[in-house]
N, CA, C, O and the ligand as a Tripos MOL2 file, in Angstrom:
@<TRIPOS>MOLECULE
protein
  277   275    70     0     0
PROTEIN
NO_CHARGES

@<TRIPOS>ATOM
      1 N         109.9220  158.5340  -62.8260 N.3       1 MET1
      2 CA        111.3050  159.0300  -62.9470 C.3       1 MET1
      3 C         112.0730  158.1640  -63.9480 C.2       1 MET1
      4 O         112.1440  156.9450  -63.7910 O.2       1 MET1
      5 N         112.6410  158.7860  -64.9640 N.am      2 ALA2
      6 CA        113.3320  158.0400  -66.0190 C.3       2 ALA2
      7 C         114.6730  157.5150  -65.5090 C.2       2 ALA2
      8 O         115.4280  158.2120  -64.8310 O.2       2 ALA2
      9 N         114.9320  156.2710  -65.8610 N.am      3 ASP3
     10 CA        116.2030  155.6690  -65.4670 C.3       3 ASP3
     11 C         117.2430  155.9180  -66.5540 C.2       3 ASP3
     12 O         117.1850  155.3040  -67.6200 O.2       3 ASP3
     13 N         118.1680  156.7880  -66.2990 N.am      4 MET4
     14 CA        119.1570  157.1600  -67.3060 C.3       4 MET4
     15 C         120.2420  156.1080  -67.4870 C.2       4 MET4
     16 O         121.0950  156.2490  -68.3640 O.2       4 MET4
     17 N         120.2240  155.0720  -66.6850 N.am      5 THR5
     18 CA        121.2650  154.0450  -66.7810 C.3       5 THR5
     19 C         120.8460  152.8900  -67.6730 C.2       5 THR5
     20 O         121.5530  151.8850  -67.7570 O.2       5 THR5
     21 N         119.6930  153.0210  -68.3480 N.am      6 LEU6
     22 CA        119.2580  151.9890  -69.2850 C.3       6 LEU6
     23 C         119.0890  152.5920  -70.6680 C.2       6 LEU6
     24 O         118.6410  153.7300  -70.8050 O.2       6 LEU6
     25 N         119.4570  151.8100  -71.7180 N.am      7 PRO7
     26 CA        119.2470  152.3020  -73.0820 C.3       7 PRO7
     27 C         117.7640  152.4090  -73.3850 C.2       7 PRO7
     28 O         116.9780  151.5620  -72.9600 O.2       7 PRO7
     29 N         117.3750  153.4450  -74.1180 N.am      8 ARG8
     30 CA        115.9700  153.6270  -74.4450 C.3       8 ARG8
     31 C         115.6080  152.8860  -75.7230 C.2       8 ARG8
     32 O         116.3970  152.8880  -76.6680 O.2       8 ARG8
     33 N         114.4590  152.2630  -75.7830 N.am      9 PRO9
     34 CA        114.0390  151.5840  -77.0070 C.3       9 PRO9
     35 C         113.9230  152.5750  -78.1560 C.2       9 PRO9
     36 O         113.3840  153.6690  -77.9890 O.2       9 PRO9
     37 N         114.4370  152.1860  -79.3380 N.am     10 GLY10
     38 CA        114.3580  153.0720  -80.4900 C.3      10 GLY10
     39 C         115.4720  154.0830  -80.5430 C.2      10 GLY10
     40 O         115.5400  154.8850  -81.4740 O.2      10 GLY10
     41 N         116.3600  154.0600  -79.5460 N.am     11 CYS11
     42 CA        117.4740  154.9910  -79.5360 C.3      11 CYS11
     43 C         118.8000  154.2310  -79.5570 C.2      11 CYS11
     44 O         118.8760  153.0570  -79.1960 O.2      11 CYS11
     45 N         119.8310  154.9390  -79.9900 N.am     12 CYS12
     46 CA        121.1760  154.3800  -80.0280 C.3      12 CYS12
     47 C         121.5760  153.8820  -78.6290 C.2      12 CYS12
     48 O         121.3630  154.5680  -77.6290 O.2      12 CYS12
     49 N         122.1570  152.6800  -78.5810 N.am     13 LYS13
     50 CA        122.5190  152.0780  -77.2910 C.3      13 LYS13
     51 C         123.9860  152.2630  -76.9600 C.2      13 LYS13
     52 O         124.5480  151.5220  -76.1540 O.2      13 LYS13
     53 N         124.5940  153.2420  -77.5760 N.am     14 TRP14
     54 CA        125.9920  153.5670  -77.2630 C.3      14 TRP14
     55 C         126.1280  153.8560  -75.7770 C.2      14 TRP14
     56 O         125.4200  154.7050  -75.2370 O.2      14 TRP14
     57 N         127.0410  153.1470  -75.1140 N.am     15 ALA15
     58 CA        127.2160  153.2930  -73.6740 C.3      15 ALA15
     59 C         128.5840  153.8750  -73.3640 C.2      15 ALA15
     60 O         129.5780  153.5610  -74.0190 O.2      15 ALA15
     61 N         128.6120  154.7170  -72.3670 N.am     16 GLU16
     62 CA        129.8750  155.2220  -71.8650 C.3      16 GLU16
     63 C         129.9380  154.9840  -70.3690 C.2      16 GLU16
     64 O         128.9110  154.9590  -69.6900 O.2      16 GLU16
     65 N         131.1550  154.8080  -69.8570 N.am     17 GLY17
     66 CA        131.3040  154.5900  -68.4360 C.3      17 GLY17
     67 C         131.9500  153.2540  -68.1470 C.2      17 GLY17
     68 O         132.5050  152.6200  -69.0450 O.2      17 GLY17
     69 N         131.8820  152.8190  -66.8850 N.am     18 GLU18
     70 CA        132.4980  151.5740  -66.4680 C.3      18 GLU18
     71 C         131.4180  150.5700  -66.1100 C.2      18 GLU18
     72 O         130.2430  150.9110  -65.9700 O.2      18 GLU18
     73 N         131.8490  149.3200  -65.9640 N.am     19 ALA19
     74 CA        130.9070  148.2540  -65.6590 C.3      19 ALA19
     75 C         130.0620  148.6010  -64.4310 C.2      19 ALA19
     76 O         130.5940  148.9470  -63.3760 O.2      19 ALA19
     77 N         128.7560  148.5050  -64.5810 N.am     20 GLY20
     78 CA        127.8500  148.8030  -63.4860 C.3      20 GLY20
     79 C         127.5370  150.2760  -63.3450 C.2      20 GLY20
     80 O         126.7340  150.6600  -62.4950 O.2      20 GLY20
     81 N         128.1590  151.1070  -64.1670 N.am     21 ASN21
     82 CA        127.9340  152.5500  -64.0700 C.3      21 ASN21
     83 C         127.8680  153.1790  -65.4590 C.2      21 ASN21
     84 O         128.5340  154.1760  -65.7360 O.2      21 ASN21
     85 N         127.0580  152.5830  -66.3210 N.am     22 TYR22
     86 CA        126.9540  153.0730  -67.6900 C.3      22 TYR22
     87 C         125.9630  154.2210  -67.8010 C.2      22 TYR22
     88 O         124.9830  154.3130  -67.0610 O.2      22 TYR22
     89 N         126.2620  155.0920  -68.7620 N.am     23 THR23
     90 CA        125.2690  156.0670  -69.1960 C.3      23 THR23
     91 C         125.1090  155.9190  -70.6990 C.2      23 THR23
     92 O         125.9880  155.3820  -71.3730 O.2      23 THR23
     93 N         123.9910  156.3940  -71.2240 N.am     24 PHE24
     94 CA        123.6980  156.2790  -72.6510 C.3      24 PHE24
     95 C         123.4650  157.6850  -73.2040 C.2      24 PHE24
     96 O         122.3260  158.1370  -73.3220 O.2      24 PHE24
     97 N         124.5650  158.3680  -73.5410 N.am     25 PRO25
     98 CA        124.4780  159.7840  -73.8910 C.3      25 PRO25
     99 C         123.9260  160.0540  -75.2890 C.2      25 PRO25
    100 O         123.5570  161.1890  -75.5910 O.2      25 PRO25
    101 N         123.8610  159.0290  -76.1500 N.am     26 CYS26
    102 CA        123.4410  159.2720  -77.5240 C.3      26 CYS26
    103 C         121.9340  159.0630  -77.6640 C.2      26 CYS26
    104 O         121.4220  157.9770  -77.3920 O.2      26 CYS26
    105 N         121.2410  160.0970  -78.0840 N.am     27 ASN27
    106 CA        119.7820  160.0300  -78.2170 C.3      27 ASN27
    107 C         119.3300  159.8640  -79.6690 C.2      27 ASN27
    108 O         118.1490  160.0300  -79.9750 O.2      27 ASN27
    109 N         120.2700  159.5370  -80.5660 N.am     28 THR28
    110 CA        119.9170  159.3970  -81.9710 C.3      28 THR28
    111 C         118.9440  158.2310  -82.1630 C.2      28 THR28
    112 O         119.1680  157.1360  -81.6480 O.2      28 THR28
    113 N         117.8660  158.4750  -82.9070 N.am     29 ARG29
    114 CA        116.8840  157.4210  -83.1620 C.3      29 ARG29
    115 C         117.4440  156.4120  -84.1610 C.2      29 ARG29
    116 O         118.1220  156.7780  -85.1210 O.2      29 ARG29
    117 N         117.1470  155.1250  -83.9150 N.am     30 VAL30
    118 CA        117.5940  154.0640  -84.8100 C.3      30 VAL30
    119 C         116.4080  153.2010  -85.2180 C.2      30 VAL30
    120 O         115.3640  153.2160  -84.5650 O.2      30 VAL30
    121 N         116.5750  152.4460  -86.3040 N.am     31 GLU31
    122 CA        115.5280  151.5330  -86.7720 C.3      31 GLU31
    123 C         115.3240  150.4090  -85.7640 C.2      31 GLU31
    124 O         116.2480  150.0660  -85.0260 O.2      31 GLU31
    125 N         114.1110  149.8280  -85.7230 N.am     32 PRO32
    126 CA        113.8730  148.6780  -84.8360 C.3      32 PRO32
    127 C         114.8590  147.5520  -85.1410 C.2      32 PRO32
    128 O         115.0610  147.2120  -86.3070 O.2      32 PRO32
    129 N         115.4700  146.9750  -84.1240 N.am     33 GLY33
    130 CA        116.4370  145.9000  -84.3000 C.3      33 GLY33
    131 C         117.8570  146.3870  -84.5040 C.2      33 GLY33
    132 O         118.7950  145.5910  -84.5150 O.2      33 GLY33
    133 N         118.0190  147.6920  -84.6660 N.am     34 VAL34
    134 CA        119.3560  148.2700  -84.8170 C.3      34 VAL34
    135 C         119.7970  148.8180  -83.4640 C.2      34 VAL34
    136 O         119.0490  149.5370  -82.8020 O.2      34 VAL34
    137 N         121.0130  148.4750  -83.0630 N.am     35 SER35
    138 CA        121.4750  148.8670  -81.7350 C.3      35 SER35
    139 C         122.0890  150.2570  -81.7010 C.2      35 SER35
    140 O         121.9170  150.9940  -80.7300 O.2      35 SER35
    141 N         122.8210  150.6220  -82.7820 N.am     36 TYR36
    142 CA        123.5730  151.8630  -82.7300 C.3      36 TYR36
    143 C         123.2750  152.7350  -83.9410 C.2      36 TYR36
    144 O         122.9250  152.2330  -85.0090 O.2      36 TYR36
    145 N         123.4150  154.0350  -83.7680 N.am     37 CYS37
    146 CA        123.3340  154.9550  -84.8950 C.3      37 CYS37
    147 C         124.5510  154.7420  -85.7920 C.2      37 CYS37
    148 O         125.4890  154.0380  -85.4170 O.2      37 CYS37
    149 N         124.5340  155.3510  -86.9760 N.am     38 ALA38
    150 CA        125.6070  155.1190  -87.9510 C.3      38 ALA38
    151 C         126.9750  155.4870  -87.3770 C.2      38 ALA38
    152 O         127.9590  154.7720  -87.5650 O.2      38 ALA38
    153 N         127.0120  156.5940  -86.6890 N.am     39 GLU39
    154 CA        128.2840  157.0790  -86.1580 C.3      39 GLU39
    155 C         128.8650  156.0990  -85.1370 C.2      39 GLU39
    156 O         130.0540  155.7800  -85.1770 O.2      39 GLU39
    157 N         128.0210  155.6280  -84.2280 N.am     40 HIS40
    158 CA        128.5220  154.7540  -83.1750 C.3      40 HIS40
    159 C         128.7100  153.3210  -83.6510 C.2      40 HIS40
    160 O         129.5940  152.6250  -83.1510 O.2      40 HIS40
    161 N         127.8970  152.8570  -84.6100 N.am     41 SER41
    162 CA        128.1100  151.5070  -85.1240 C.3      41 SER41
    163 C         129.4570  151.4180  -85.8320 C.2      41 SER41
    164 O         130.1040  150.3710  -85.8130 O.2      41 SER41
    165 N         129.8780  152.5150  -86.4560 N.am     42 ALA42
    166 CA        131.2010  152.5380  -87.1010 C.3      42 ALA42
    167 C         132.2940  152.3580  -86.0680 C.2      42 ALA42
    168 O         133.2980  151.6960  -86.3290 O.2      42 ALA42
    169 N         132.1070  152.9420  -84.9010 N.am     43 ILE43
    170 CA        133.0920  152.8070  -83.8300 C.3      43 ILE43
    171 C         133.0520  151.4000  -83.2460 C.2      43 ILE43
    172 O         134.0930  150.8170  -82.9420 O.2      43 ILE43
    173 N         131.8490  150.8590  -83.0900 N.am     44 VAL44
    174 CA        131.6830  149.5620  -82.4490 C.3      44 VAL44
    175 C         132.2450  148.4430  -83.3140 C.2      44 VAL44
    176 O         132.8790  147.5220  -82.7990 O.2      44 VAL44
    177 N         132.0190  148.5110  -84.6270 N.am     45 TYR45
    178 CA        132.3360  147.3830  -85.4850 C.3      45 TYR45
    179 C         133.7150  147.4640  -86.1200 C.2      45 TYR45
    180 O         134.1570  146.4920  -86.7330 O.2      45 TYR45
    181 N         134.4080  148.5910  -85.9930 N.am     46 ILE46
    182 CA        135.7760  148.6900  -86.4980 C.3      46 ILE46
    183 C         136.7320  148.7290  -85.3130 C.2      46 ILE46
    184 O         136.6260  149.6160  -84.4660 O.2      46 ILE46
    185 N         137.6790  147.7650  -85.2380 N.am     47 PRO47
    186 CA        138.6320  147.7600  -84.1230 C.3      47 PRO47
    187 C         139.5320  148.9730  -84.1670 C.2      47 PRO47
    188 O         139.8050  149.4980  -85.2470 O.2      47 PRO47
    189 N         140.0050  149.4370  -83.0040 N.am     48 PRO48
    190 CA        140.8300  150.6480  -82.9180 C.3      48 PRO48
    191 C         142.0620  150.5750  -83.8120 C.2      48 PRO48
    192 O         142.4550  151.5850  -84.3960 O.2      48 PRO48
    193 N         142.6750  149.4070  -83.9320 N.am     49 GLU49
    194 CA        143.8590  149.2700  -84.7830 C.3      49 GLU49
    195 C         143.5330  149.6120  -86.2330 C.2      49 GLU49
    196 O         144.3080  150.2760  -86.9210 O.2      49 GLU49
    197 N         142.3710  149.1460  -86.6810 N.am     50 GLU50
    198 CA        141.9570  149.3980  -88.0550 C.3      50 GLU50
    199 C         141.7380  150.8840  -88.2880 C.2      50 GLU50
    200 O         142.1340  151.4290  -89.3180 O.2      50 GLU50
    201 N         141.1070  151.5280  -87.3250 N.am     51 ARG51
    202 CA        140.8410  152.9620  -87.4600 C.3      51 ARG51
    203 C         142.1430  153.7390  -87.5150 C.2      51 ARG51
    204 O         142.2700  154.6870  -88.2910 O.2      51 ARG51
    205 N         143.1120  153.3470  -86.6970 N.am     52 ARG52
    206 CA        144.3780  154.0550  -86.6470 C.3      52 ARG52
    207 C         145.0930  153.9070  -87.9930 C.2      52 ARG52
    208 O         145.6940  154.8570  -88.4950 O.2      52 ARG52
    209 N         145.0210  152.7050  -88.5690 N.am     53 ARG53
    210 CA        145.6860  152.4490  -89.8390 C.3      53 ARG53
    211 C         145.0620  153.3130  -90.9450 C.2      53 ARG53
    212 O         145.7650  153.8790  -91.7830 O.2      53 ARG53
    213 N         143.7190  153.4000  -90.9240 N.am     54 ASN54
    214 CA        143.0380  154.1880  -91.9420 C.3      54 ASN54
    215 C         143.3610  155.6710  -91.7990 C.2      54 ASN54
    216 O         143.5030  156.3870  -92.7900 O.2      54 ASN54
    217 N         143.4730  156.1160  -90.5610 N.am     55 ARG55
    218 CA        143.6860  157.5410  -90.3280 C.3      55 ARG55
    219 C         145.0800  157.9630  -90.7840 C.2      55 ARG55
    220 O         145.2590  159.0840  -91.2600 O.2      55 ARG55
    221 N         146.0750  157.0760  -90.6430 N.am     56 SER56
    222 CA        147.4500  157.4540  -90.9570 C.3      56 SER56
    223 C         147.7660  157.2000  -92.4350 C.2      56 SER56
    224 O         148.7620  156.5490  -92.7490 O.2      56 SER56
    225 N         146.9480  157.6970  -93.3190 N.am     57 GLY57
    226 CA        147.2280  157.6000  -94.7430 C.3      57 GLY57
    227 C         146.5860  156.4100  -95.4140 C.2      57 GLY57
    228 O         145.9880  156.5570  -96.4800 O.2      57 GLY57
    229 N         146.6900  155.2400  -94.8250 N.am     58 GLY58
    230 CA        145.9970  154.0590  -95.3340 C.3      58 GLY58
    231 C         146.7250  153.3660  -96.4690 C.2      58 GLY58
    232 O         146.4500  152.1950  -96.7340 O.2      58 GLY58
    233 N         147.6440  154.0390  -97.1540 N.am     59 GLY59
    234 CA        148.2370  153.4720  -98.3680 C.3      59 GLY59
    235 C         149.3100  152.4250  -98.1130 C.2      59 GLY59
    236 O         149.9350  151.9440  -99.0580 O.2      59 GLY59
    237 N         149.5350  152.0670  -96.8690 N.am     60 GLY60
    238 CA        150.6270  151.1390  -96.5580 C.3      60 GLY60
    239 C         150.5050  149.8070  -97.2750 C.2      60 GLY60
    240 O         151.5050  149.2600  -97.7400 O.2      60 GLY60
    241 N         149.2910  149.2810  -97.3680 N.am     61 MET61
    242 CA        149.1060  147.9510  -97.9390 C.3      61 MET61
    243 C         149.3570  147.9640  -99.4490 C.2      61 MET61
    244 O         150.0710  147.1090  -99.9730 O.2      61 MET61
    245 N         148.7660  148.9390 -100.1420 N.am     62 SER62
    246 CA        148.9280  148.9780 -101.5920 C.3      62 SER62
    247 C         150.3750  149.2950 -101.9610 C.2      62 SER62
    248 O         150.8560  148.8890 -103.0200 O.2      62 SER62
    249 N         151.0670  150.0240 -101.0800 N.am     63 LEU63
    250 CA        152.4650  150.3290 -101.3240 C.3      63 LEU63
    251 C         153.3020  149.0490 -101.3560 C.2      63 LEU63
    252 O         154.1160  148.8610 -102.2600 O.2      63 LEU63
    253 N         153.1010  148.1670 -100.3660 N.am     64 SER64
    254 CA        153.8820  146.9440 -100.3040 C.3      64 SER64
    255 C         153.5220  146.0090 -101.4500 C.2      64 SER64
    256 O         154.3570  145.2450 -101.9350 O.2      64 SER64
    257 N         152.2430  146.0840 -101.8790 N.am     65 PHE65
    258 CA        151.8390  145.2860 -103.0280 C.3      65 PHE65
    259 C         152.5970  145.7330 -104.2810 C.2      65 PHE65
    260 O         153.0960  144.9240 -105.0640 O.2      65 PHE65
    261 N         152.6570  147.0380 -104.4290 N.am     66 ARG66
    262 CA        153.3100  147.5890 -105.6130 C.3      66 ARG66
    263 C         154.7880  147.2180 -105.6250 C.2      66 ARG66
    264 O         155.3810  146.9380 -106.6670 O.2      66 ARG66
    265 N         155.3600  147.2270 -104.4150 N.am     67 ARG67
    266 CA        156.7800  146.9450 -104.3160 C.3      67 ARG67
    267 C         157.0640  145.4800 -104.6580 C.2      67 ARG67
    268 O         158.0910  145.1530 -105.2530 O.2      67 ARG67
    269 N         156.1200  144.6000 -104.2640 N.am     68 ALA68
    270 CA        156.3180  143.1730 -104.5010 C.3      68 ALA68
    271 C         156.1090  142.8060 -105.9530 C.2      68 ALA68
    272 O         156.6480  141.8050 -106.4250 O.2      68 ALA68
    273 N         155.3240  143.6110 -106.6750 N.am     69 ALA69
    274 CA        154.9790  143.2400 -108.0530 C.3      69 ALA69
    275 C         156.1340  143.4770 -109.0320 C.2      69 ALA69
    276 O         155.9950  143.2130 -110.2260 O.2      69 ALA69
    277 ZN        124.8690  156.8820  -81.3040 Zn       70 ZN70
@<TRIPOS>BOND
     1     1     2 1
     2     2     3 1
     3     3     4 2
     4     3     5 am
     5     5     6 1
     6     6     7 1
     7     7     8 2
     8     7     9 am
     9     9    10 1
    10    10    11 1
    11    11    12 2
    12    11    13 am
    13    13    14 1
    14    14    15 1
    15    15    16 2
    16    15    17 am
    17    17    18 1
    18    18    19 1
    19    19    20 2
    20    19    21 am
    21    21    22 1
    22    22    23 1
    23    23    24 2
    24    23    25 am
    25    25    26 1
    26    26    27 1
    27    27    28 2
    28    27    29 am
    29    29    30 1
    30    30    31 1
    31    31    32 2
    32    31    33 am
    33    33    34 1
    34    34    35 1
    35    35    36 2
    36    35    37 am
    37    37    38 1
    38    38    39 1
    39    39    40 2
    40    39    41 am
    41    41    42 1
    42    42    43 1
    43    43    44 2
    44    43    45 am
    45    45    46 1
    46    46    47 1
    47    47    48 2
    48    47    49 am
    49    49    50 1
    50    50    51 1
    51    51    52 2
    52    51    53 am
    53    53    54 1
    54    54    55 1
    55    55    56 2
    56    55    57 am
    57    57    58 1
    58    58    59 1
    59    59    60 2
    60    59    61 am
    61    61    62 1
    62    62    63 1
    63    63    64 2
    64    63    65 am
    65    65    66 1
    66    66    67 1
    67    67    68 2
    68    67    69 am
    69    69    70 1
    70    70    71 1
    71    71    72 2
    72    71    73 am
    73    73    74 1
    74    74    75 1
    75    75    76 2
    76    75    77 am
    77    77    78 1
    78    78    79 1
    79    79    80 2
    80    79    81 am
    81    81    82 1
    82    82    83 1
    83    83    84 2
    84    83    85 am
    85    85    86 1
    86    86    87 1
    87    87    88 2
    88    87    89 am
    89    89    90 1
    90    90    91 1
    91    91    92 2
    92    91    93 am
    93    93    94 1
    94    94    95 1
    95    95    96 2
    96    95    97 am
    97    97    98 1
    98    98    99 1
    99    99   100 2
   100    99   101 am
   101   101   102 1
   102   102   103 1
   103   103   104 2
   104   103   105 am
   105   105   106 1
   106   106   107 1
   107   107   108 2
   108   107   109 am
   109   109   110 1
   110   110   111 1
   111   111   112 2
   112   111   113 am
   113   113   114 1
   114   114   115 1
   115   115   116 2
   116   115   117 am
   117   117   118 1
   118   118   119 1
   119   119   120 2
   120   119   121 am
   121   121   122 1
   122   122   123 1
   123   123   124 2
   124   123   125 am
   125   125   126 1
   126   126   127 1
   127   127   128 2
   128   127   129 am
   129   129   130 1
   130   130   131 1
   131   131   132 2
   132   131   133 am
   133   133   134 1
   134   134   135 1
   135   135   136 2
   136   135   137 am
   137   137   138 1
   138   138   139 1
   139   139   140 2
   140   139   141 am
   141   141   142 1
   142   142   143 1
   143   143   144 2
   144   143   145 am
   145   145   146 1
   146   146   147 1
   147   147   148 2
   148   147   149 am
   149   149   150 1
   150   150   151 1
   151   151   152 2
   152   151   153 am
   153   153   154 1
   154   154   155 1
   155   155   156 2
   156   155   157 am
   157   157   158 1
   158   158   159 1
   159   159   160 2
   160   159   161 am
   161   161   162 1
   162   162   163 1
   163   163   164 2
   164   163   165 am
   165   165   166 1
   166   166   167 1
   167   167   168 2
   168   167   169 am
   169   169   170 1
   170   170   171 1
   171   171   172 2
   172   171   173 am
   173   173   174 1
   174   174   175 1
   175   175   176 2
   176   175   177 am
   177   177   178 1
   178   178   179 1
   179   179   180 2
   180   179   181 am
   181   181   182 1
   182   182   183 1
   183   183   184 2
   184   183   185 am
   185   185   186 1
   186   186   187 1
   187   187   188 2
   188   187   189 am
   189   189   190 1
   190   190   191 1
   191   191   192 2
   192   191   193 am
   193   193   194 1
   194   194   195 1
   195   195   196 2
   196   195   197 am
   197   197   198 1
   198   198   199 1
   199   199   200 2
   200   199   201 am
   201   201   202 1
   202   202   203 1
   203   203   204 2
   204   203   205 am
   205   205   206 1
   206   206   207 1
   207   207   208 2
   208   207   209 am
   209   209   210 1
   210   210   211 1
   211   211   212 2
   212   211   213 am
   213   213   214 1
   214   214   215 1
   215   215   216 2
   216   215   217 am
   217   217   218 1
   218   218   219 1
   219   219   220 2
   220   219   221 am
   221   221   222 1
   222   222   223 1
   223   223   224 2
   224   223   225 am
   225   225   226 1
   226   226   227 1
   227   227   228 2
   228   227   229 am
   229   229   230 1
   230   230   231 1
   231   231   232 2
   232   231   233 am
   233   233   234 1
   234   234   235 1
   235   235   236 2
   236   235   237 am
   237   237   238 1
   238   238   239 1
   239   239   240 2
   240   239   241 am
   241   241   242 1
   242   242   243 1
   243   243   244 2
   244   243   245 am
   245   245   246 1
   246   246   247 1
   247   247   248 2
   248   247   249 am
   249   249   250 1
   250   250   251 1
   251   251   252 2
   252   251   253 am
   253   253   254 1
   254   254   255 1
   255   255   256 2
   256   255   257 am
   257   257   258 1
   258   258   259 1
   259   259   260 2
   260   259   261 am
   261   261   262 1
   262   262   263 1
   263   263   264 2
   264   263   265 am
   265   265   266 1
   266   266   267 1
   267   267   268 2
   268   267   269 am
   269   269   270 1
   270   270   271 1
   271   271   272 2
   272   271   273 am
   273   273   274 1
   274   274   275 1
   275   275   276 2
@<TRIPOS>SUBSTRUCTURE
     1 MET1         2 RESIDUE 1 A MET
     2 ALA2         6 RESIDUE 1 A ALA
     3 ASP3        10 RESIDUE 1 A ASP
     4 MET4        14 RESIDUE 1 A MET
     5 THR5        18 RESIDUE 1 A THR
     6 LEU6        22 RESIDUE 1 A LEU
     7 PRO7        26 RESIDUE 1 A PRO
     8 ARG8        30 RESIDUE 1 A ARG
     9 PRO9        34 RESIDUE 1 A PRO
    10 GLY10       38 RESIDUE 1 A GLY
    11 CYS11       42 RESIDUE 1 A CYS
    12 CYS12       46 RESIDUE 1 A CYS
    13 LYS13       50 RESIDUE 1 A LYS
    14 TRP14       54 RESIDUE 1 A TRP
    15 ALA15       58 RESIDUE 1 A ALA
    16 GLU16       62 RESIDUE 1 A GLU
    17 GLY17       66 RESIDUE 1 A GLY
    18 GLU18       70 RESIDUE 1 A GLU
    19 ALA19       74 RESIDUE 1 A ALA
    20 GLY20       78 RESIDUE 1 A GLY
    21 ASN21       82 RESIDUE 1 A ASN
    22 TYR22       86 RESIDUE 1 A TYR
    23 THR23       90 RESIDUE 1 A THR
    24 PHE24       94 RESIDUE 1 A PHE
    25 PRO25       98 RESIDUE 1 A PRO
    26 CYS26      102 RESIDUE 1 A CYS
    27 ASN27      106 RESIDUE 1 A ASN
    28 THR28      110 RESIDUE 1 A THR
    29 ARG29      114 RESIDUE 1 A ARG
    30 VAL30      118 RESIDUE 1 A VAL
    31 GLU31      122 RESIDUE 1 A GLU
    32 PRO32      126 RESIDUE 1 A PRO
    33 GLY33      130 RESIDUE 1 A GLY
    34 VAL34      134 RESIDUE 1 A VAL
    35 SER35      138 RESIDUE 1 A SER
    36 TYR36      142 RESIDUE 1 A TYR
    37 CYS37      146 RESIDUE 1 A CYS
    38 ALA38      150 RESIDUE 1 A ALA
    39 GLU39      154 RESIDUE 1 A GLU
    40 HIS40      158 RESIDUE 1 A HIS
    41 SER41      162 RESIDUE 1 A SER
    42 ALA42      166 RESIDUE 1 A ALA
    43 ILE43      170 RESIDUE 1 A ILE
    44 VAL44      174 RESIDUE 1 A VAL
    45 TYR45      178 RESIDUE 1 A TYR
    46 ILE46      182 RESIDUE 1 A ILE
    47 PRO47      186 RESIDUE 1 A PRO
    48 PRO48      190 RESIDUE 1 A PRO
    49 GLU49      194 RESIDUE 1 A GLU
    50 GLU50      198 RESIDUE 1 A GLU
    51 ARG51      202 RESIDUE 1 A ARG
    52 ARG52      206 RESIDUE 1 A ARG
    53 ARG53      210 RESIDUE 1 A ARG
    54 ASN54      214 RESIDUE 1 A ASN
    55 ARG55      218 RESIDUE 1 A ARG
    56 SER56      222 RESIDUE 1 A SER
    57 GLY57      226 RESIDUE 1 A GLY
    58 GLY58      230 RESIDUE 1 A GLY
    59 GLY59      234 RESIDUE 1 A GLY
    60 GLY60      238 RESIDUE 1 A GLY
    61 MET61      242 RESIDUE 1 A MET
    62 SER62      246 RESIDUE 1 A SER
    63 LEU63      250 RESIDUE 1 A LEU
    64 SER64      254 RESIDUE 1 A SER
    65 PHE65      258 RESIDUE 1 A PHE
    66 ARG66      262 RESIDUE 1 A ARG
    67 ARG67      266 RESIDUE 1 A ARG
    68 ALA68      270 RESIDUE 1 A ALA
    69 ALA69      274 RESIDUE 1 A ALA
    70 ZN70       277 GROUP 0 **** ****
């Protein structure tokens, strides 16, 4: 019987759920030594604040630079 509460070797280790009650819904195959597929590694390695900033136009930084110059 397969244990669905453990990440499978060779597959994305993206986890959802709460401590002690994780599931691993992503079955995307990954290279050996790689923990997450491209989609989930982007989520894991970029903090939510950064993502929000990028989504809302992103030009805020270059705008202030231009204004200061
Ligand atoms: Zn994934």
